[in-house]
C-alpha positions as CSV (number, residue, x, y, z in Angstrom):
1,M,-2.0,115.0,-80.7
2,I,-1.6,111.6,-82.5
3,T,1.8,111.2,-84.2
4,I,3.3,108.5,-86.5
5,K,5.1,107.2,-83.4
6,D,1.8,106.3,-81.8
7,I,0.6,104.5,-85.0
8,A,4.0,102.7,-85.3
9,K,3.7,101.4,-81.7
10,I,0.2,100.1,-82.2
11,V,0.9,98.4,-85.5
12,G,4.3,97.2,-84.4
13,V,6.4,98.6,-87.2
14,S,9.0,101.3,-87.6
15,Y,8.4,105.0,-88.0
16,S,9.7,105.0,-91.5
17,T,7.3,102.2,-92.5
18,V,4.3,104.2,-91.2
19,S,5.6,107.3,-93.0
20,R,5.9,105.4,-96.3
21,A,2.4,103.9,-95.9
22,L,0.8,107.3,-95.1
23,N,2.5,109.0,-98.0
24,D,1.7,106.2,-100.4
25,L,5.4,105.6,-101.2
26,P,6.7,102.3,-102.7
27,G,8.4,99.7,-100.5
28,T,5.5,99.0,-98.1
29,N,3.8,95.6,-97.7
30,P,0.1,96.0,-98.8
31,E,-1.2,94.3,-95.7
32,T,1.0,96.5,-93.5
33,K,-0.1,99.5,-95.3
34,R,-3.8,98.5,-94.8
35,K,-3.2,98.2,-91.1
36,V,-1.4,101.5,-90.8
37,L,-4.2,103.4,-92.6
38,A,-6.9,101.7,-90.5
39,V,-5.2,102.6,-87.3
40,A,-4.5,106.2,-88.5
41,N,-8.2,106.6,-89.4
42,E,-9.4,105.1,-86.1
43,L,-7.1,107.4,-84.1
44,G,-8.1,110.5,-86.1
45,Y,-4.5,111.1,-87.2
46,Q,-3.9,114.4,-89.0
47,P,-0.7,114.5,-91.1
48,N,1.9,117.2,-90.6
49,A,1.9,119.0,-93.9
50,I,5.4,120.4,-93.4
51,A,6.8,117.1,-92.4
52,R,5.1,115.4,-95.4
53,S,6.5,117.9,-97.8
54,L,10.0,117.2,-96.5
55,V,9.5,113.5,-97.2
56,T,7.8,113.8,-100.6
57,N,9.4,117.1,-101.8
58,K,5.8,118.1,-102.6
59,S,3.4,120.3,-100.6
60,S,0.4,120.1,-102.9
61,T,0.1,123.8,-102.4
62,L,0.2,126.5,-105.1
63,A,0.2,130.3,-104.7
64,M,-1.2,133.2,-106.7
65,V,0.3,136.6,-106.4
66,V,-1.7,139.6,-107.7
67,P,-1.5,143.3,-107.3
68,D,-5.0,144.1,-106.1
69,L,-7.6,141.8,-104.6
70,T,-10.3,144.6,-104.7
71,N,-10.2,144.5,-108.5
72,P,-12.7,142.0,-110.0
73,Y,-10.4,141.4,-112.9
74,F,-7.8,139.7,-110.7
75,T,-10.3,137.9,-108.5
76,T,-12.0,136.4,-111.5
77,I,-8.7,135.0,-112.8
78,L,-7.8,133.8,-109.3
79,Q,-11.1,132.0,-108.8
80,A,-10.8,130.2,-112.2
81,A,-7.3,129.0,-111.4
82,E,-8.3,128.0,-107.9
83,R,-11.2,125.9,-109.1
84,E,-8.9,124.0,-111.5
85,A,-6.3,123.6,-108.7
86,E,-8.9,122.1,-106.3
87,E,-10.0,119.6,-108.9
88,S,-6.4,118.5,-109.3
89,G,-5.9,118.1,-105.5
90,Y,-4.0,121.4,-104.9
91,Q,-4.6,124.0,-102.2
92,F,-4.1,127.7,-103.0
93,L,-2.4,130.5,-101.1
94,I,-3.2,134.1,-102.2
95,C,-0.8,137.0,-101.9
96,E,-1.5,140.7,-102.7
97,T,1.4,143.0,-103.7
98,M,-0.6,146.3,-103.8
99,W,1.4,147.1,-107.0
100,R,4.6,147.3,-105.0
101,R,7.7,145.6,-106.3
102,D,9.3,145.5,-102.8
103,K,6.2,143.7,-101.4
104,E,6.2,141.3,-104.3
105,K,9.8,140.3,-103.5
106,K,8.9,139.7,-99.9
107,E,5.8,137.6,-100.8
108,L,7.9,135.4,-103.2
109,K,10.5,134.9,-100.5
110,V,7.8,133.7,-98.0
111,L,6.3,131.4,-100.6
112,Y,9.6,129.7,-101.2
113,E,10.1,129.3,-97.5
114,K,6.6,127.7,-97.3
115,R,7.7,125.2,-100.0
116,V,4.8,125.8,-102.4
117,D,5.0,123.7,-105.5
118,G,4.4,126.5,-108.0
119,I,3.3,130.1,-108.5
120,I,1.0,132.0,-110.8
121,I,1.9,135.7,-110.7
122,Y,0.6,139.0,-112.2
123,P,3.8,141.2,-111.8
124,A,3.5,144.4,-109.8
125,N,5.6,146.2,-112.4
126,S,5.3,144.5,-115.8
127,L,7.5,147.0,-117.6
128,S,10.5,146.7,-115.3
129,E,13.8,145.7,-117.1
130,E,14.8,144.0,-113.8
131,P,14.1,140.2,-113.8
132,I,11.0,139.6,-111.8
133,D,12.8,136.8,-110.0
134,N,15.1,133.9,-110.5
135,F,12.3,131.5,-110.0
136,Q,13.3,128.6,-107.8
137,I,10.1,126.7,-108.6
138,P,7.7,126.5,-111.6
139,A,6.0,129.8,-112.2
140,V,3.5,131.3,-114.8
141,I,3.2,135.0,-115.5
142,I,-0.2,136.4,-116.3
143,G,-0.8,139.7,-118.2
144,H,1.4,141.6,-120.6
145,S,4.9,141.2,-119.5
146,T,8.3,142.1,-121.0
147,H,10.2,140.6,-118.1
148,P,13.3,138.6,-118.8
149,A,12.0,136.2,-116.1
150,N,14.2,133.2,-115.5
151,N,12.9,129.6,-115.2
152,C,9.4,130.7,-116.2
153,S,7.0,128.0,-117.1
154,G,5.0,130.2,-119.4
155,F,2.9,133.3,-120.0
156,V,-0.8,133.9,-120.4
157,E,-2.1,137.3,-121.7
158,A,-5.0,138.9,-123.5
159,N,-4.5,140.6,-126.9
160,N,-4.8,144.1,-125.6
161,R,-3.8,145.7,-128.9
162,S,-6.6,144.0,-130.6
163,G,-9.0,145.1,-127.8
164,A,-7.9,148.7,-128.3
165,R,-8.6,148.5,-132.0
166,L,-12.1,147.1,-131.3
167,V,-12.7,150.0,-128.9
168,V,-11.6,152.8,-131.2
169,E,-13.4,151.4,-134.2
170,H,-16.6,151.0,-132.2
171,M,-16.4,154.6,-130.8
172,L,-15.8,156.0,-134.3
173,D,-18.7,153.9,-135.7
174,C,-20.9,155.3,-133.0
175,G,-20.1,158.9,-134.1
176,Y,-17.6,159.8,-131.4
177,H,-14.6,161.5,-132.9
178,R,-12.8,163.5,-130.2
179,L,-11.7,160.7,-128.0
180,A,-9.9,160.7,-124.6
181,F,-7.9,157.9,-123.0
182,A,-8.1,157.4,-119.2
183,G,-5.2,155.0,-118.5
184,G,-4.0,152.9,-115.7
185,P,-0.6,153.0,-113.9
186,V,2.2,154.2,-116.1
187,D,4.2,151.0,-115.4
188,S,1.3,148.7,-116.2
189,G,2.1,146.7,-119.4
190,S,-1.6,146.2,-120.1
191,S,-2.4,149.9,-119.9
192,K,0.5,150.8,-122.0
193,V,-0.4,148.4,-124.8
194,R,-4.0,149.6,-124.7
195,H,-2.8,153.1,-124.9
196,Q,-0.5,152.3,-127.9
197,G,-3.4,150.5,-129.6
198,F,-5.7,153.5,-129.0
199,I,-3.2,155.9,-130.7
200,A,-2.4,153.5,-133.6
201,T,-6.0,152.9,-134.5
202,L,-6.9,156.6,-134.4
203,Q,-4.0,157.3,-136.7
204,M,-5.1,154.4,-139.0
205,Y,-8.4,156.1,-139.5
206,G,-6.9,159.6,-140.0
207,H,-7.3,161.0,-136.5
208,E,-4.7,162.3,-134.1
209,A,-5.0,161.9,-130.4
210,D,-5.0,165.1,-128.4
211,P,-2.3,164.9,-125.6
212,D,-4.5,167.0,-123.4
213,L,-7.1,164.2,-123.4
214,I,-4.6,161.5,-122.4
215,S,-4.0,160.7,-118.7
216,A,-2.8,157.9,-116.5
217,G,-3.6,156.9,-112.9
218,D,-4.7,153.9,-110.8
219,Y,-7.0,151.2,-111.9
220,T,-9.7,152.5,-109.5
221,L,-13.1,154.2,-109.5
222,E,-11.6,157.2,-107.7
223,A,-9.0,157.6,-110.4
224,G,-11.7,157.5,-113.1
225,Y,-13.6,160.1,-111.2
226,R,-10.6,162.4,-111.1
227,H,-9.9,161.8,-114.8
228,G,-13.5,162.8,-115.6
229,K,-13.6,165.9,-113.5
230,K,-10.4,167.1,-115.2
231,L,-11.8,166.4,-118.7
232,F,-15.2,167.9,-118.0
233,A,-13.6,171.1,-116.6
234,L,-12.1,171.8,-120.1
235,P,-13.7,174.5,-122.3
236,E,-16.6,172.9,-124.1
237,S,-14.8,173.2,-127.5
238,K,-11.9,171.1,-126.1
239,R,-13.9,168.4,-124.2
240,P,-14.0,164.9,-125.6
241,D,-17.2,163.3,-126.9
242,G,-16.0,159.9,-126.1
243,V,-13.7,158.3,-123.4
244,V,-11.8,155.0,-123.6
245,C,-11.0,153.8,-120.1
246,A,-8.2,151.3,-119.4
247,N,-10.5,149.2,-117.2
248,D,-14.1,149.1,-116.0
249,L,-13.4,150.6,-112.6
250,I,-12.0,153.7,-114.2
251,A,-15.1,153.8,-116.5
252,L,-17.4,153.6,-113.5
253,G,-15.7,156.6,-111.9
254,M,-16.0,158.4,-115.3
255,L,-19.7,157.8,-115.4
256,Q,-20.1,159.3,-111.9
257,A,-18.1,162.4,-113.0
258,A,-20.2,162.8,-116.1
259,S,-23.5,162.5,-114.2
260,E,-22.4,165.1,-111.7
261,S,-21.4,167.4,-114.6
262,G,-24.8,167.1,-116.2
263,I,-23.4,165.3,-119.2
264,K,-25.8,162.8,-120.8
265,V,-24.4,159.3,-121.6
266,P,-24.4,158.1,-124.4
267,E,-26.1,161.1,-126.2
268,Q,-23.4,163.7,-125.3
269,L,-20.6,161.4,-124.3
270,G,-19.7,157.8,-125.0
271,I,-17.8,155.8,-122.3
272,I,-16.3,152.4,-122.7
273,G,-14.1,150.3,-120.4
274,F,-12.0,147.2,-120.5
275,D,-12.4,143.7,-118.8
276,D,-16.2,143.3,-118.6
277,V,-16.2,142.6,-114.9
278,E,-19.4,141.2,-113.4
279,Y,-21.0,144.5,-112.4
280,A,-20.6,146.0,-115.9
281,A,-23.8,144.2,-117.0
282,L,-26.0,145.4,-114.1
283,P,-29.2,147.2,-115.2
284,Q,-28.1,150.4,-113.4
285,I,-24.8,150.5,-115.2
286,R,-24.9,148.6,-118.6
287,L,-21.3,149.6,-119.4
288,S,-19.9,149.1,-122.9
289,T,-16.6,147.4,-122.5
290,I,-14.1,144.9,-123.9
291,R,-14.5,141.4,-122.5
292,I,-11.2,140.0,-121.5
293,P,-11.5,136.2,-121.0
294,C,-10.4,136.2,-117.4
295,D,-11.8,132.8,-116.6
296,E,-9.9,131.3,-119.5
297,M,-6.7,133.1,-118.4
298,G,-6.9,131.6,-115.0
299,R,-7.6,128.1,-116.3
300,M,-4.8,128.2,-118.9
301,A,-2.3,129.6,-116.3
302,F,-3.0,126.7,-114.1
303,K,-2.7,124.1,-116.9
304,L,0.6,125.6,-118.0
305,L,1.8,125.4,-114.4
306,L,0.5,121.8,-114.0
307,N,2.5,120.8,-117.1
308,N,5.6,121.6,-115.2
309,L,4.5,119.9,-112.0
310,M,3.2,116.5,-113.3
311,P,5.1,113.6,-114.8
312,A,5.2,113.3,-118.5
313,N,2.4,110.8,-118.6
314,E,0.1,112.9,-116.5
315,K,0.2,116.3,-118.3
316,S,-2.7,118.7,-118.2
317,G,-3.6,118.2,-121.8
318,L,-1.6,121.2,-123.1
319,S,1.1,120.1,-125.6
320,L,3.2,123.2,-125.1
321,P,6.8,123.4,-124.1
322,P,7.9,125.4,-121.0
323,G,8.1,129.1,-121.6
324,S,5.2,129.1,-124.0
325,R,3.1,132.3,-124.4
326,I,-0.7,132.0,-124.7
327,T,-2.5,135.0,-126.1
328,L,-6.3,135.1,-125.7
329,E,-8.6,137.2,-127.9
330,P,-11.0,139.8,-126.4
331,K,-14.5,140.7,-127.5
332,L,-16.4,144.0,-127.8
333,I,-19.6,144.1,-125.6
334,A,-21.6,147.2,-126.4
335,R,-24.3,148.2,-124.0
336,D,-25.9,151.5,-122.9
337,T,-22.9,153.8,-122.4
338,T,-22.1,154.0,-126.2
339,N,-24.6,155.0,-128.9
340,W,-24.3,151.8,-130.9
341,R,-28.0,151.6,-131.8
342,R,-27.5,154.3,-134.5
343,K,-25.6,151.5,-136.3
344,A,-28.2,148.8,-135.7
345,D,-31.6,150.4,-136.4
346,F,-33.0,147.5,-138.3
347,Y,-35.1,145.7,-135.7
348,S,-38.8,145.5,-135.7
349,I,-38.8,144.3,-132.0
350,R,-37.2,146.7,-129.5
351,C,-36.2,146.0,-126.0
352,P,-33.6,148.7,-125.2
353,S,-32.8,147.7,-121.6
354,E,-31.6,144.3,-122.8
355,E,-29.9,145.0,-126.1
356,V,-26.3,144.2,-126.5
357,M,-23.8,144.1,-129.4
358,V,-20.9,141.7,-129.5
359,A,-17.9,141.8,-131.8
360,D,-14.7,140.0,-131.9
361,S,-11.2,140.6,-133.4
362,S,-12.3,139.1,-136.7
363,G,-14.6,142.1,-137.3
364,E,-17.8,140.1,-137.2
365,S,-20.6,141.6,-135.1
366,E,-23.7,140.2,-133.6
367,Y,-26.6,142.3,-132.5
368,S,-29.0,140.8,-129.9
369,V,-32.4,141.9,-128.8
370,K,-33.8,139.9,-126.0
371,S,-37.4,139.7,-124.6
372,N,-39.1,137.3,-122.3
373,K,-40.5,135.3,-125.2
374,K,-37.7,135.1,-127.8
375,T,-34.3,136.3,-128.9
376,D,-33.7,137.9,-132.3
377,K,-30.1,137.7,-133.5
378,R,-28.6,138.9,-136.8
379,K,-25.1,139.5,-138.2
C-alpha cells in the first residue's frame, strides 16, 4: 500500500509537505505541489480518509438517521438529500433506528466517533421531553418535533395540520360523514398533529369524532389491515363510511381489509392516506392522499445543514439563521379511493382511469382529465 512516506521519499520532501499538498492546504510551493500530485497519481495513491480528517478536521461525510428504511416516505427524503450532498462533494452514511430511542442514541454515538461533519435526523420519538441530543456537530431535524434539541442547525417539517384540514374537507365534500382515523405510533409527532387536525376540522364543520373509530398503531401495511378488520367488524350502523389514514402504507392495508370484507371503494367506503409515496399512483391502487413534499424536505434539510458547514462566502443560498424552522405546504391528490367525481361532473371528455384532482392549502382546486391526445384542466 502506497503511503505519503513513499511519495515524500521520491519527491525528496518532508511528510508534512506531502500532506499539505495532498490536502490542498496553504504553505506549499506550487511546483512542489505539482510534483507531489503527479507522483501520487502515478503510484495510484489512495488517501487515508481518517488520517485526512484528523489533519483537516473535516471528513466530507454526512449522515442521515431515520426510523424506517422500508417506508418510502423516509427513503424519498433520504435520496433527495443524498443527491444534493453528492453534488456538493459529500458522502452519505445511513442509519436506521427502527423507532427505538436507545438505538438512536447508539447510532449518534457511532457517528460522532466516525467524525461525520453533520447529521440530518428524523427523531425516533418526536414527542419526548428529553433532549434528543446535545449535538456535538451541526444537525438538522426533519419532521414535526417538539424536542428542546441543543445546538440544532434547523428544522424542516410539513404542515400536517393543513394537510389534515384538506383531508377532512375533501371527505365531507365527497359525501362521507362518519369518518374514522387510523393513526401511526402514539409518540409520532406527525401522526399526533394529523389526528389533532382531523378532530379540529370535523368540529369546525359541526361533526364530532367517534372515539370508537380512532386508533393508533405502526406506520405499516399490516397495521392498516388490523385497523380495517377491527372497523369492519363493527355493527353496520356503527361502521365508518370514510377512513383517514396517517400514511399511505396504513391506507394500503385498509384497502386490503375492505376488499376482503366485500366493501366497495369508493362507493361504500372512502379511503385516503398521507404522503403520496410512489406506489400510490399505480393503476392498480390509485390512492387518494395528501402529497407531502418529501423531495423538497430532503433538499432543504441538506441546505440548512450546509449553511452551518460552509464559510460565510460559500453558503447554500438560504439566508436563514441557525435554528430556523422551514414548514412546507402539502397538497390534496384525489384519485380512485374517494368519490370526488360527484363534485366534478362537468366534463364532456371522460377518462376515469387517469382522472385526478389536486388542491392546496389555499383552497384552490384543479381537476384534470388526461387522454392520449390532450389534457383538459379547469379550476
